[in-house]
C-alpha angles and dihedrals in degrees: 000000000000091000092051092050093047091050091051091050092051091047091053091046094051091045091053091044094054099035092096088065089064088052093054100263124130129225139148121278094232118116111255126207122228093269093054091042092055089048090053094053091044095049091043090054092047091047092052091046092050091047091052090048092051090050090053096050115030121164113246133192112280112270109213117230100012093100090227131124094237097167093046095232096126095257131103123218092345117176090011119142124210108227104151142016090260085095107087096216132012111278112234090219116054140152106263091198088064102033135043111197122205131181128209130197130148136187093040127165140197098270142103090273091066090049090053091050091050090049089054089050090051092047090057093041095241107194100195128027125205123196111190095203145299107072098139104067095126110351119003093180091058090050092052090047091052090049093051094046087059094049098263106129138153087281095065109014129083122197124190118203114253132191090267094048135090113243090212092055090052092048091052091050093048094041089230135121090224133062091218139049141070121339122191132172120223093229092057104022096138094037106049135031125178123199112204119206122198106210091178091078133041108303108152125122092280095052127104087233092062093048093050092047091047092054093046095047095047094047097045117110095187116134093232127031128188130182113217124199136155103214104056129241089202127034140137117245106293138128092307127042126222117283091246099235101097094114090052099048107028094072089050091050092050095045092045092049096241109182099206145350114231113204140163135167094112105080098231141068123270133167128190134172108205113186091328098317120109116226115185136181109211103177091139099125119123103256082105122024138191114336091003090070117102122278125246103228095177139015100223142058117208090336095313114123120235101238091203126006120176132171131177092043124100119199148114132275118225123198125189115206112207109227095181097088130014094194106085101015117218139185137172127209142193134190107215122191129214092273090057092252121144108236098172137021126189140175126206091221094058104020 
């Protein structure tokens, strides 16, 4: 009787031991004791659980612009280049051989707001900074010091003279004996040319300034060209009117293939596309903030709609110049406020 019972127990044990084979599992044919048997079932369970977990979360190639860590390496949008406005916000990592990033903000002042804007510029790795006038409201030297402490020096920063600025300070910064004319940076000499206009002095079609600018614009072979002025050619009704020389300069801008006109003076944000040429007001520095910024008393200029007009929001505009293909040229832009929120997006191909 004892022998029969022992035989039945062993038969049941062997049946249980080898039952996983019938279910498609693999194991050795050696007889396992109870300790090893328990280990097998435990490790099999853990293996199946780990396999299920890996199936639920599998690293994928990084998807640029979705702000997710797709490849599970702890980074977001790493090694992604910004080449078109299909990206919702500027990627912090981009291929500098394919993209040149510029930042624009005018009517700045020596306060914490400027420091915040420069920190935003640094966060997005802005390569060239453009200030379309009025940096010397209270202490121009402190402004220049703040710029330089954030890496914006004479080698990568353009300043246009505004009505609150000293012409001599601007000349010293630019290393030029004039407050107007072409500005290029050595690191992007063949890619970007800026044409500063001083609207504080005579600058109409009969002025020496116009003739010099005309020659420089027409002879420039830079991929991208921007005109920079403090007092705007184009603006909705606000605290300051237009400078009155649109009919003089707009034909020159069109003939010289200017890509955009960067303006300020009115302390707000405005963007127009007039017959294919972008005119923007970027007076979003922090000399005035919030409700102290200038009103927008209309939404048009000479029948042209303001595509985006914002007041009460300080910030910085970032533009990515696509260096992949010169024909056709393309750039994408964003207006980013002090809370790092994108308030406007635009694309040179669609306005």
